[in-house]
C-alpha positions as CSV (number, residue, x, y, z in Angstrom):
1,X,-20.2,2.1,-4.6
2,X,-18.4,4.7,-6.8
3,X,-15.5,4.4,-9.2
4,X,-13.0,7.0,-10.4
5,X,-10.1,6.3,-12.7
6,X,-6.6,6.8,-11.2
7,X,-4.4,7.9,-14.0
8,X,-1.2,7.3,-12.0
9,X,-1.8,3.6,-11.3
10,X,-4.2,2.6,-14.1
11,X,-6.6,1.0,-11.6
12,X,-10.1,2.1,-10.7
13,X,-10.3,3.0,-6.9
14,X,-13.5,1.8,-5.3
15,X,-15.3,3.6,-2.4
16,X,-17.7,0.9,-1.0
17,X,-21.0,1.9,0.5
18,X,-20.8,1.4,4.3
19,X,-23.7,-0.1,6.3
20,X,-24.3,0.1,10.0
21,X,-25.2,-3.3,11.6
22,X,-25.9,-2.8,15.3
23,X,-23.3,-0.1,15.5
24,X,-20.6,-2.0,13.5
25,X,-19.6,-0.8,10.0
26,X,-19.8,-3.3,7.1
27,X,-18.9,-2.6,3.5
28,X,-21.0,-3.7,0.6
29,X,-18.3,-5.3,-1.6
30,X,-18.0,-8.5,-3.7
31,X,-14.9,-10.7,-3.5
32,X,-13.5,-9.0,-6.6
33,X,-14.2,-5.5,-5.4
34,X,-12.6,-6.3,-2.0
35,X,-9.4,-7.3,-3.8
36,X,-9.5,-4.1,-5.9
37,X,-10.0,-2.0,-2.8
38,X,-7.0,-3.6,-1.1
39,X,-4.9,-3.1,-4.3
40,X,-5.8,0.5,-4.2
41,X,-4.9,0.8,-0.6
42,X,-1.5,-0.8,-1.1
43,X,-0.7,1.6,-4.0
44,X,-1.9,4.6,-2.0
45,X,0.7,4.1,0.7
46,X,0.4,3.9,4.4
47,X,-0.8,1.1,6.6
48,X,-4.4,-0.3,6.5
49,X,-6.3,-2.8,8.6
50,X,-8.9,-5.1,7.0
51,X,-11.6,-6.9,9.0
52,X,-14.0,-9.6,8.1
53,X,-17.3,-9.0,9.9
54,X,-19.5,-11.9,11.0
55,X,-22.3,-12.0,13.6
56,X,-19.9,-13.0,16.4
57,X,-17.9,-9.8,15.7
58,X,-21.0,-7.7,15.9
59,X,-22.0,-9.3,19.2
60,X,-18.5,-8.9,20.7
61,X,-18.6,-5.2,19.7
62,X,-21.8,-4.8,21.7
63,X,-19.9,-5.9,24.9
64,X,-16.5,-4.4,24.2
65,X,-16.1,-0.7,23.1
66,X,-12.4,-1.3,22.2
67,X,-13.4,-4.1,19.8
68,X,-16.1,-1.9,18.3
69,X,-13.6,1.0,17.8
70,X,-11.0,-1.3,16.1
71,X,-13.7,-2.7,13.7
72,X,-15.1,0.6,12.8
73,X,-11.7,2.2,12.2
74,X,-10.8,-0.5,9.7
75,X,-10.1,0.6,6.1
76,X,-12.3,-2.2,4.8
77,X,-14.9,-4.4,6.6
78,X,-16.0,-7.3,4.5
79,X,-19.4,-9.1,5.1
80,X,-18.4,-12.5,6.3
81,X,-21.5,-14.5,7.2
82,X,-24.9,-15.1,5.8
83,X,-26.3,-13.6,9.0
84,X,-24.8,-10.2,8.1
85,X,-26.5,-10.2,4.7
86,X,-29.8,-11.2,6.4
87,X,-29.5,-8.5,9.0
88,X,-28.8,-5.8,6.4
89,X,-32.1,-6.7,4.6
90,X,-34.1,-7.2,7.8
91,X,-33.1,-3.9,9.2
92,X,-34.0,-2.2,5.9
93,X,-30.4,-1.1,5.2
94,X,-28.8,-1.2,1.8
95,X,-28.8,-4.9,0.7
96,X,-25.4,-6.4,0.8
97,X,-24.8,-8.2,-2.4
98,X,-22.4,-11.0,-1.5
99,X,-20.6,-12.7,1.3
100,X,-16.8,-12.2,1.4
101,X,-15.4,-14.9,3.7
102,X,-11.9,-15.0,5.0
103,X,-11.0,-18.0,2.8
104,X,-12.4,-16.2,-0.3
105,X,-10.5,-13.0,0.5
106,X,-7.2,-14.9,1.1
107,X,-7.6,-16.7,-2.2
108,X,-8.3,-13.5,-4.0
109,X,-5.2,-11.8,-2.4
110,X,-2.9,-14.8,-3.1
111,X,-3.9,-14.7,-6.8
112,X,-3.4,-10.9,-6.9
113,X,-0.1,-11.0,-5.0
114,X,1.3,-13.7,-7.3
115,X,0.5,-11.4,-10.3
116,X,1.8,-8.2,-8.6
117,X,4.9,-9.6,-7.0
118,X,3.6,-8.8,-3.5
119,X,4.9,-10.8,-0.5
120,X,2.6,-12.3,2.1
121,X,3.5,-13.2,5.7
122,X,1.4,-16.0,7.4
123,X,1.0,-15.4,11.1
124,X,-0.8,-17.6,13.7
125,X,-2.8,-20.8,13.9
126,X,-1.2,-24.0,15.3
127,X,2.5,-24.7,14.6
128,X,3.0,-25.9,11.0
129,X,-0.5,-24.9,9.8
130,X,0.5,-21.6,8.3
131,X,3.3,-23.3,6.4
132,X,0.9,-25.9,5.0
133,X,-1.5,-23.1,3.9
134,X,1.3,-21.2,2.3
135,X,2.4,-24.3,0.4
136,X,-1.2,-25.0,-0.9
137,X,-1.6,-21.4,-2.0
138,X,1.9,-21.4,-3.6
139,X,1.0,-24.4,-5.7
140,X,-2.4,-22.9,-6.6
141,X,-1.0,-19.5,-7.6
142,X,2.4,-19.8,-9.3
143,X,4.8,-17.1,-8.4
144,X,3.3,-16.4,-5.0
145,X,6.1,-15.0,-2.7
146,X,5.9,-16.1,0.9
147,X,7.6,-13.6,3.1
148,X,7.5,-15.9,6.1
149,X,5.4,-18.1,8.4
150,X,5.2,-18.0,12.2
151,X,2.7,-19.5,14.6
152,X,3.4,-17.4,17.7
153,X,0.6,-16.1,19.9
154,X,-1.3,-12.9,20.5
155,X,0.4,-12.5,23.9
156,X,1.7,-9.0,24.6
157,X,4.9,-10.5,26.0
158,X,5.7,-12.1,22.6
159,X,4.8,-9.0,20.6
160,X,8.4,-7.6,20.3
161,X,9.8,-10.9,18.9
162,X,6.9,-11.3,16.5
163,X,7.2,-7.7,15.3
164,X,10.9,-8.3,14.7
165,X,10.2,-11.4,12.6
166,X,7.6,-9.5,10.4
167,X,9.7,-6.3,10.1
168,X,12.7,-8.3,8.9
169,X,10.6,-10.2,6.4
170,X,9.2,-6.9,5.0
171,X,5.9,-8.2,3.6
172,X,3.3,-6.3,1.7
173,X,0.4,-8.3,3.2
174,X,0.1,-9.8,6.7
175,X,-2.5,-12.5,7.4
176,X,-3.1,-13.0,11.1
177,X,-4.9,-16.1,12.3
178,X,-5.2,-15.6,16.1
179,X,-9.0,-15.7,16.1
180,X,-11.3,-12.9,16.9
181,X,-11.1,-10.6,18.7
182,X,-7.4,-11.3,19.6
183,X,-6.2,-11.0,16.0
184,X,-7.9,-7.7,15.3
185,X,-6.8,-6.1,18.6
186,X,-3.2,-7.4,17.9
187,X,-3.2,-5.8,14.5
188,X,-4.5,-2.5,15.8
189,X,-1.7,-2.5,18.5
190,X,1.2,-3.6,16.3
191,X,0.6,-2.5,12.7
192,X,1.9,1.1,13.3
193,X,5.3,-0.5,14.3
194,X,5.3,-3.0,11.4
195,X,4.9,-0.7,8.4
196,X,3.0,-3.5,6.6
197,X,0.6,-1.9,4.0
198,X,-2.2,-4.4,4.6
199,X,-2.9,-6.5,7.7
200,X,-6.0,-8.8,7.9
201,X,-7.4,-11.0,10.6
202,X,-8.5,-14.2,9.0
203,X,-9.5,-16.5,11.9
204,X,-9.5,-20.2,10.9
205,X,-8.7,-19.6,7.3
206,X,-5.3,-21.3,7.4
207,X,-6.9,-24.5,8.9
208,X,-9.4,-24.6,6.0
209,X,-6.9,-23.9,3.2
210,X,-4.4,-26.4,4.7
211,X,-7.1,-29.1,4.9
212,X,-6.9,-29.3,8.7
213,X,-10.6,-28.5,9.0
214,X,-12.8,-30.1,6.2
215,X,-14.8,-27.7,4.0
216,X,-18.5,-27.7,4.2
217,X,-20.3,-29.2,1.1
218,X,-21.2,-26.6,-1.5
219,X,-24.9,-27.1,-0.9
220,X,-24.5,-26.2,2.8
221,X,-22.6,-23.0,1.8
222,X,-25.4,-22.0,-0.6
223,X,-28.1,-22.7,2.0
224,X,-26.3,-20.7,4.7
225,X,-25.7,-23.9,6.8
226,X,-21.9,-23.8,7.1
227,X,-22.5,-23.1,10.9
228,X,-24.3,-26.5,11.2
229,X,-21.4,-28.3,9.4
230,X,-18.9,-26.7,11.8
231,X,-21.0,-27.6,14.8
232,X,-21.0,-31.3,13.7
233,X,-17.3,-31.5,13.1
234,X,-16.3,-29.1,15.9
235,X,-18.8,-29.4,18.8
236,X,-16.5,-27.2,21.0
237,X,-17.7,-24.3,18.9
238,X,-21.2,-24.6,20.4
239,X,-21.1,-21.3,22.3
240,X,-19.8,-19.4,19.3
241,X,-22.5,-20.9,17.1
242,X,-25.2,-20.1,19.6
243,X,-24.1,-16.5,19.5
244,X,-24.2,-16.4,15.7
245,X,-27.5,-18.2,15.0
246,X,-29.5,-17.4,18.1
247,X,-28.3,-14.4,20.1
248,X,-27.4,-12.3,17.0
249,X,-30.8,-12.8,15.3
250,X,-32.6,-12.0,18.6
251,X,-30.6,-8.8,18.9
252,X,-31.4,-7.8,15.3
253,X,-35.1,-8.5,15.9
254,X,-34.9,-6.2,19.0
255,X,-33.2,-3.5,16.9
256,X,-35.9,-3.7,14.2
257,X,-38.9,-3.6,16.5
258,X,-37.8,-1.8,19.6
259,X,-34.9,0.4,18.4
260,X,-31.3,0.9,19.5
261,X,-32.2,1.2,23.2
262,X,-33.2,-2.5,23.4
263,X,-31.0,-4.9,25.3
């Protein structure tokens, strides 16, 4: 990671070191650094997509070239998942220093937005959940400006209406909770029409912030066992968890010992 002082904005832009995990780019950033990168992107102008990479994302990218393209074109790809940190070390890449989960990133951005006067739009999740998450963050970070909340869906048929809602609200940051890969593909299709500086796919983050889904105990977080907690409280996630804790490690093992041609 390199820093260089920007005399016009007074902030220090960061260029994270980018690591290839099974053909998917992941940036070595901490939570604080990710927030600084996003602040720099907002100040630089243009529109930027942010993705949070976990093992499921990497495995989906193996099957779908369009998903891989969207992930690798993102302006910032944070390491979301203990499996990503393990894979970077096991594949003898540059060690990734810290997980940056969707919840942690949203918390960082809410705090930063409250201080900078940026407006956030909450899109996705079940009806009413985005509103609850916005209220929680508003109480936590005084001065946070909520540009709008809308559940909607990633359906292409609904896109014109959703775009109109967001465009009218004119946010600085768009949080999209449609689940992967729908949310990331949705952002890639629609952000050019929205003119929103930052758009981030954040999966089930609204559910966690709003208290709809209980948070795993801290000891399970530190031991990398959040997946087990989610399996206990949400058995329907079984297939996704199998992908993250069994199929992904097997694929990493194949890459380490047999190379990129392994299947």
